[in-house]
C-alpha positions in Angstrom: 71.6 11.5 -5.2 69.6 11.8 -8.4 67.0 9.3 -7.2 66.6 11.2 -3.9 66.2 14.5 -5.8 63.5 13.0 -7.9 61.4 11.8 -4.9 59.7 15.1 -4.0 58.7 15.6 -7.7 57.3 12.1 -7.9 55.3 12.5 -4.7 54.0 15.9 -5.8 53.0 14.4 -9.2 51.2 11.5 -7.5 49.4 13.8 -5.1 48.4 16.0 -8.0 47.1 13.0 -9.9 45.2 11.8 -6.9 43.7 15.2 -6.4 42.7 15.5 -10.0 41.2 12.0 -9.9 39.3 12.8 -6.7 37.9 16.0 -8.3 36.9 14.0 -11.4 35.2 11.3 -9.3 33.5 14.0 -7.3 32.2 15.7 -10.5 31.1 12.4 -11.8 29.2 11.6 -8.6 27.2 14.9 -8.7 23.6 14.6 -9.8 23.0 14.8 -13.5 19.7 16.5 -14.3 17.6 15.6 -17.3 17.5 18.6 -19.7 14.4 20.8 -19.6 12.8 19.4 -16.4 12.7 21.8 -13.4 14.8 21.0 -10.3 16.3 22.5 -7.2 19.6 24.0 -8.5 21.4 23.7 -5.2 20.8 19.9 -5.3 23.1 19.5 -8.3 26.1 21.0 -6.3 26.3 18.2 -3.8 26.4 14.4 -4.0 23.4 13.9 -1.7 21.2 16.0 -4.0 17.8 16.6 -2.4 18.3 14.0 0.4 19.1 16.4 3.3 15.8 18.3 2.7 13.9 15.1 2.5 15.4 13.8 5.7 14.6 17.1 7.5 11.0 16.9 6.1 10.6 13.3 7.3 11.8 14.3 10.8 9.1 17.0 10.9 6.2 15.0 9.5 7.2 11.3 9.8 6.4 10.7 6.2 8.1 11.1 2.8 5.5 11.2 -0.1 4.2 14.7 0.7 7.8 16.0 0.3 7.6 15.1 -3.4 4.3 17.1 -3.7 5.7 20.0 -1.8 8.5 20.3 -4.3 6.1 20.3 -7.2 4.3 23.3 -5.7 7.6 25.0 -4.8 8.9 24.7 -8.3 5.5 25.5 -9.7 5.6 22.8 -12.4 3.5 19.6 -13.0 6.8 17.9 -13.9 10.0 18.1 -11.8 13.0 16.0 -11.0 14.5 15.2 -7.6 17.9 13.7 -6.7 17.1 11.2 -3.9 19.4 8.3 -4.7 23.2 9.2 -4.5 25.0 8.0 -7.6 21.6 7.2 -9.1 19.3 8.7 -11.8 17.0 11.5 -10.9 13.4 10.7 -10.0 10.8 12.4 -12.2 7.7 13.5 -10.3 4.5 14.5 -12.0 1.2 15.9 -10.7 -1.6 15.4 -13.2 -4.3 12.8 -13.2 -4.9 12.5 -16.9 -1.3 11.9 -17.7 -0.8 9.6 -14.7 -3.8 7.5 -15.7 -2.7 7.4 -19.3 0.8 6.2 -18.3 -0.6 3.5 -16.0 -3.5 2.3 -18.3 -2.3 2.9 -21.9 1.4 3.2 -22.0 2.6 -0.2 -20.5 5.0 -0.7 -23.4 6.9 2.4 -22.4 6.6 2.1 -18.6 7.0 -1.0 -16.3 7.2 -1.7 -12.6 9.4 0.8 -10.8 12.7 -0.1 -9.3 11.4 1.5 -6.1 9.3 -1.6 -5.4 12.4 -3.7 -5.7 14.2 -1.4 -3.2 11.4 -2.0 -0.7 10.6 -5.7 -1.1 13.3 -7.7 -2.9 15.1 -8.6 0.4 11.8 -9.3 2.2 9.9 -11.0 -0.6 12.3 -12.1 -3.3 9.7 -14.5 -5.0 6.7 -12.1 -4.9 5.2 -10.5 -7.9 5.1 -7.0 -6.3 8.5 -6.0 -7.5 8.9 -8.1 -10.6 9.2 -6.6 -14.1 6.4 -7.6 -16.5 7.5 -10.9 -18.0 7.0 -14.7 -17.7 8.0 -14.8 -14.0 5.4 -12.1 -13.2 2.7 -13.8 -15.3 3.4 -17.1 -13.6 2.9 -15.6 -10.1 -0.2 -13.7 -11.3 -1.8 -16.9 -12.5 -0.8 -18.7 -9.3 -2.7 -16.1 -7.2 -5.5 -15.3 -9.6 -8.2 -17.4 -7.9 -7.7 -15.5 -4.6 -9.3 -12.5 -6.3 -12.2 -14.5 -7.9 -15.8 -13.8 -6.8 -16.1 -17.3 -5.5 -13.2 -17.0 -3.2 -13.9 -13.5 -2.1 -17.6 -14.1 -1.3 -17.5 -17.7 0.0 -14.2 -17.8 1.7 -12.7 -14.4 2.5 -15.9 -12.5 3.4 -16.9 -14.9 6.2 -13.4 -14.8 7.7 -13.3 -11.0 7.6 -16.8 -10.8 9.1 -15.8 -13.0 12.0 -12.8 -10.9 12.8 -14.8 -7.7 12.5 -17.3 -8.9 15.0 -14.5 -9.7 17.4 -13.3 -6.1 17.1 -16.8 -4.8 17.8 -17.0 -7.0 20.9 -13.7 -5.6 22.1 -14.9 -2.1 21.6 -18.1 -2.8 23.5 -16.0 -4.0 26.5 -13.8 -0.9 26.3 -16.8 1.3 26.2 -18.0 -0.4 29.4 -14.7 0.3 31.1 -14.3 3.8 29.7 -17.7 5.1 31.1 -18.0 7.8 28.4 -14.4 8.7 28.1 -12.5 8.4 24.8 -10.0 5.6 24.2 -7.3 5.0 21.6 -8.6 2.7 18.9 -5.7 2.8 16.4 -3.9 -0.3 17.7 -7.1 -2.2 17.8 -7.7 -1.5 14.1 -4.1 -2.3 13.3 -4.3 -5.7 15.0 -7.8 -6.6 13.8 -6.8 -5.9 10.2 -4.0 -8.5 10.6 -6.6 -10.9 12.1 -8.8 -10.4 9.0 -6.1 -10.9 6.4 -4.6 -13.8 8.4 -8.0 -15.5 8.5 -8.5 -15.0 4.8 -5.0 -16.4 4.2 -4.9 -19.4 6.5 -8.6 -20.0 7.4 -8.6 -19.0 11.0 -7.9 -15.8 13.0 -4.4 -15.3 14.4 -6.1 -14.6 17.7 -4.7 -11.1 18.3 -8.1 -9.4 18.9 -9.5 -12.4 20.7 -6.6 -12.3 23.2 -7.3 -8.6 23.8 -11.0 -9.3 24.2 -10.5 -12.1 26.7 -8.1 -9.8 28.6 -10.5 -6.8 28.8 -13.5 -9.1 29.7 -11.5 -10.1 32.8 -11.3 -6.5 34.0 -14.3 -5.5 36.1 -13.5 -1.8 36.3 -10.8 0.8 36.0 -10.1 4.2 37.4 -11.5 6.7 35.0 -10.2 10.3 34.5 -12.3 13.1 36.1 -12.2 15.0 32.8 -14.9 13.5 30.5 -12.7 14.4 27.5 -9.5 12.9 28.9 -8.3 9.7 27.1 -8.9 6.5 29.0 -6.0 4.1 29.4 -7.0 0.5 29.1 -4.2 -2.0 29.6 -3.5 -4.5 26.8 -2.4 -8.1 26.9 0.8 -9.4 25.2 0.5 -10.1 21.5 1.0 -13.6 20.0 4.5 -14.3 18.9 3.4 -14.8 15.3 1.9 -11.3 15.3 5.2 -9.8 16.5 7.2 -11.6 13.9 4.9 -10.5 11.0 4.9 -6.9 12.2 8.6 -6.8 12.8 9.2 -7.9 9.2 6.5 -5.6 7.8 7.9 -2.6 9.6 11.4 -3.4 8.3 10.4 -1.8 5.0 11.0 1.5 6.7 14.7 0.8 6.4 14.9 0.9 2.6 12.2 3.6 2.5 14.4 6.1 4.3 17.9 4.9 3.2 19.9 6.5 0.4 21.3 2.9 -0.3 18.0 1.0 0.2 18.7 -2.5 -1.1 22.2 -2.9 0.5 21.0 -1.3 3.8 17.9 -3.6 4.0 19.9 -6.7 3.0 22.5 -6.0 5.7 19.8 -5.4 8.3 17.9 -8.6 7.5 21.2 -10.6 7.8 22.7 -9.1 10.9 19.9 -7.6 13.1 19.0 -10.3 15.7 15.3 -9.3 15.9 14.9 -9.4 12.1 16.8 -12.7 11.8 14.6 -14.3 14.5 11.4 -12.8 13.0 12.3 -14.2 9.6 12.9 -17.7 11.0 9.6 -17.6 12.9 7.7 -16.4 9.7 9.3 -19.2 7.6 8.3 -21.9 10.1 4.8 -20.4 10.5 4.1 -20.5 6.8 5.6 -23.9 6.3 3.5 -25.4 9.1 0.3 -24.0 7.4 1.4 -25.3 4.0 2.1 -28.7 5.5 -1.3 -28.7 7.2 -3.1 -27.8 3.9 -1.1 -30.5 2.1 -2.3 -33.1 4.6 -5.9 -31.9 4.1 -5.9 -31.9 0.3 -3.8 -35.0 -0.2 -6.9 -36.9 0.8 -9.3 -37.7 -2.0 -12.3 -37.0 0.2 -11.7 -33.2 0.3 -13.5 -30.7 -1.9 -13.9 -27.0 -2.6 -15.9 -26.7 0.6 -12.8 -27.5 2.6 -11.0 -24.4 1.3 -10.9 -21.9 4.1 -8.2 -19.5 3.0 -5.7 -18.6 0.3 -3.2 -21.1 1.6 -5.7 -23.9 1.1 -6.6 -22.7 -2.3 -3.0 -22.6 -3.5 -2.2 -26.1 -2.2 -5.4 -27.5 -3.6 -4.6 -26.2 -7.0 -1.1 -27.6 -6.9 -2.3 -31.0 -5.8 -4.9 -31.1 -8.6 -2.4 -29.9 -11.2 0.3 -32.3 -10.1 -2.2 -35.2 -10.3 -3.1 -34.3 -13.9 0.6 -34.0 -14.8 1.7 -37.2 -13.0 4.3 -35.6 -10.8 4.8 -34.9 -7.0 3.2 -31.7 -5.7 5.5 -28.8 -5.1 3.4 -26.9 -2.6 6.2 -25.5 -0.4 8.2 -23.3 -2.8 9.9 -19.9 -2.4 7.3 -18.4 -4.8 4.3 -19.7 -2.8 5.7 -18.7 0.5 6.5 -15.2 -0.7 3.2 -14.7 -2.4 1.3 -15.8 0.8 3.4 -13.5 3.0 3.0 -10.6 0.5 -0.8 -11.2 0.4 -0.7 -11.0 4.2 1.3 -7.8 4.8 -0.1 -5.9 1.8 -3.8 -6.5 2.8 -3.1 -5.7 6.4 -1.4 -2.3 5.8 -3.9 -0.9 3.3 -6.9 -2.0 5.4 -5.7 -0.7 8.8 -4.6 2.7 7.3 -7.9 3.2 5.4 -10.1 2.2 8.3 -8.3 4.5 10.7 -8.7 7.4 8.3 -12.3 6.4 7.7 -13.1 6.5 11.4 -11.4 9.9 11.7 -13.4 11.3 8.8 -16.7 10.0 10.1 -15.9 11.5 13.5 -15.0 14.9 12.0 -17.9 15.0 9.6 -20.9 14.1 11.7 -23.4 14.9 8.9 -21.7 12.3 6.7 -21.9 9.8 9.5 -25.7 10.5 10.0 -26.4 10.1 6.3 -24.4 6.9 6.1 -26.1 5.4 9.1 -29.5 6.3 7.6 -28.6 4.7 4.2 -27.4 1.5 5.9 -30.5 1.2 8.1 -32.7 1.6 5.1 -30.8 -1.2 3.3 -30.5 -3.6 6.2 -34.1 -3.5 7.5 -34.1 -7.1 8.7 -31.1 -6.5 10.9 -32.5 -3.2 12.2 -35.9 -4.8 13.1 -34.2 -7.7 14.8 -31.6 -5.6 16.6 -28.8 -7.6 15.1 -25.9 -7.0 12.6 -26.4 -7.7 8.9 -24.9 -11.0 7.8 -21.8 -11.2 5.6 -24.0 -12.4 2.8 -26.3 -9.4 3.1 -23.4 -7.0 3.1 -21.9 -8.6 0.1 -25.2 -8.5 -1.9 -26.1 -4.9 -0.8 -26.3 -2.0 -3.1 -25.9 1.2 -1.1 -24.6 4.0 -3.3 -23.9 6.3 -0.4 -21.9 3.5 1.3 -19.8 3.0 -1.8 -19.3 6.7 -2.2 -18.1 7.0 1.4 -15.6 4.3 1.0 -14.3 5.8 -2.3 -14.0 9.2 -0.5 -12.1 7.6 2.3 -9.6 6.1 -0.2 -9.3 9.5 -2.0 -8.7 11.6 1.1 -7.0 9.0 3.3 -4.3 8.5 0.7 -3.4 4.9 1.5 -1.3 5.0 -1.7 -0.2 8.7 -2.3 1.7 7.8 -5.4 2.0 5.3 -8.3 5.4 4.5 -9.6 6.7 3.3 -13.0 10.1 3.0 -14.7 10.6 4.1 -18.3 11.6 1.0 -20.4 12.5 3.1 -23.5 13.4 6.7 -24.2 10.0 8.5 -24.1 8.2 11.8 -23.3 5.9 13.0 -20.5 4.2 16.4 -21.1 6.7 17.4 -23.7 9.8 16.5 -21.6 12.3 13.8 -22.6 12.4 10.9 -20.2 15.4 8.6 -20.7 15.0 4.8 -20.4 15.6 3.6 -16.8 14.1 6.7 -15.2 11.7 6.1 -12.3 8.5 8.2 -12.5 6.4 9.1 -9.5 2.8 10.0 -10.2 1.4 11.8 -7.2 -2.2 11.6 -6.1 -1.9 13.6 -2.9 -1.9 17.2 -4.3 -2.7 19.1 -7.5 -5.7 17.8 -9.4 -6.6 15.4 -6.6 -6.9 17.4 -3.4 -5.9 20.8 -4.5 -6.3 22.9 -7.6 -4.8 21.3 -10.7 -1.8 22.9 -12.5 -2.3 24.3 -15.9 -1.0 22.1 -18.8 -1.1 22.9 -22.4 -3.2 20.3 -24.2 -0.7 19.9 -27.0 2.0 18.7 -24.5 -0.1 15.7 -23.6 0.4 12.3 -25.3 -2.0 11.5 -28.1 -3.8 8.8 -26.0 -4.2 11.3 -23.1 -5.7 13.9 -25.4 -8.2 11.3 -26.7 -9.4 10.5 -23.1 -10.3 14.0 -22.2 -13.9 13.3 -21.1 -13.7 9.8 -19.9 -13.3 10.7 -16.2 -14.7 13.9 -14.6 -12.9 16.7 -12.7 -13.5 17.9 -9.2 -14.9 21.3 -8.4 -11.9 23.2 -7.0 -14.1 25.1 -4.5 -14.4 21.9 -2.3 -11.8 19.6 -3.8 -10.0 19.2 -0.4 -13.2 18.5 1.6 -14.4 15.0 2.6 -17.6 14.8 0.7 -19.0 11.4 -0.5 -21.7 13.1 -2.5 -19.1 14.0 -5.2 -19.3 10.3 -6.2 -23.1 10.2 -6.7 -25.3 11.1 -9.7 -28.9 10.7 -10.8 -30.0 8.4 -13.6 -32.8 9.2 -16.1 -35.4 8.0 -13.6 -34.0 10.1 -10.8 -32.4 7.2 -8.8 -29.1 7.9 -7.0 -26.2 5.9 -8.4 -22.5 5.6 -7.4 -20.2 6.6 -10.2 -16.5 5.6 -9.8 -15.5 7.8 -12.8 -16.8 11.0 -11.2 -13.3 12.5 -10.8 -9.6 11.9 -10.3 -8.6 9.2 -7.9 -5.9 6.4 -8.2 -6.0 4.5 -4.9 -5.2 1.2 -6.7 -3.3 2.5 -9.7 -4.6 1.3 -13.1 -3.7 -0.9 -16.1 -2.0 -4.3 -16.1 0.2 -3.4 -13.1 -2.5 -1.9 -11.0 -3.0 -3.2 -7.4 -3.5 -7.0 -7.6 -5.5 -7.1 -4.4 -7.8 -4.2 -5.0 -11.0 -6.3 -5.0 -9.9 -7.9 -1.7 -9.2 -4.5 -0.2 -12.6 -3.2 -1.2 -14.3 -6.3 0.2 -12.5 -5.7 3.5 -13.7 -2.1 3.6 -17.3 -3.2 2.9 -17.5 -6.1 5.3 -15.5 -4.4 8.1 
């Protein structure tokens, strides 16, 4: 009877303990703000922090990065913290060019690659440098790919491949203009596909054939029914895309999964392992790259080959490995996880940045007809031979050209198009940003899509800046706030002592490729694509 009498008390005590434990776990799971940095107070009272607002913003706008800038403006501070990873540390977000550039370029001992890149790419590209912390592994990969950014490779190998793909795109548009009879047509998918053709050709020596298949398809259409309204969009049917294209795009688009997930790495890993379309795409991609590596090996295992036989990044990597293995007296290791992931990373990174920037560029040139006219005049003045002969300038002529207004227009496209609206780093030690304590392990997002870049900068006391930031006050200009949000290439131009017009990349705040040792590895390739295409 005594045992039975004690059961209710035991159960009650157990329930009380479980309730207390649950409450303690709940309190432990709530976001923990960093002292002194502004934040949304309501976010600290729920486990999901700022995630519900970010999801709602993404549903309205289909993008995330502007949400961070919106919170900076809302909290009226150049430094804020947001809670976007349940059970994780807060993200620190800043909006100030000088401090951002200082962190990227001069404070690499305090800040390294952000964990955010690992969230996005570690499951897709485990052996790629994009998400690696700075160390021996990263340095090895950087050296492995270094020659793909050399002037020799860019001018002699990549530029001709990009030029060929661009001409195919122009031929496609000429055929679509023929069918549209003065009506507008959607060009976005054409740019998206042509950009992959360009980077594919530079990677593997020949076009994937996406644009060519569309061109052959459209050439076979004699005429289409056109809308009566001259302003109505013309529908032009497309052909099926090659299987390789579908596989690459499926995997590239899968980065949306970790981008939008509160548990990014786990969510992406599970999707890559269990989603049939992703599993199939990964197998197709692995086979595709292996086939091209084997082909390059067969080519460069012959002693008769030379540098002239290099037609893409894949050839270049295999050629280097064959030469190095020969010197070291070992068998070549040309088909490794690192080489496969570096090649695939080269492919998808170059495609995304180019297609996005070109689409924005075409939109800006359409909206700002005066800029389009000035640009056309500047290009005609430079490429007189092509104009007189009624032909396009050659790839060599484009590569050698010095057209300040052209350079300024591309730089303005990058500034306003916001291909990369933020740069991210992770604090490796306890440090400070604008007078605020930043604990080691904190991810810092440096925004380039708002104050100081496209809108009026926020006021910051000079004494709060780091010493190196204070010493760099006059190294890069500032934008006139009266037209800071306007697409205006002239802001990048200046006159020299002889009155000649020059392009000045340091005219004002812009960070399209980041800065410092962990700046965008492919920035020179991206700029070449924009110039040639």
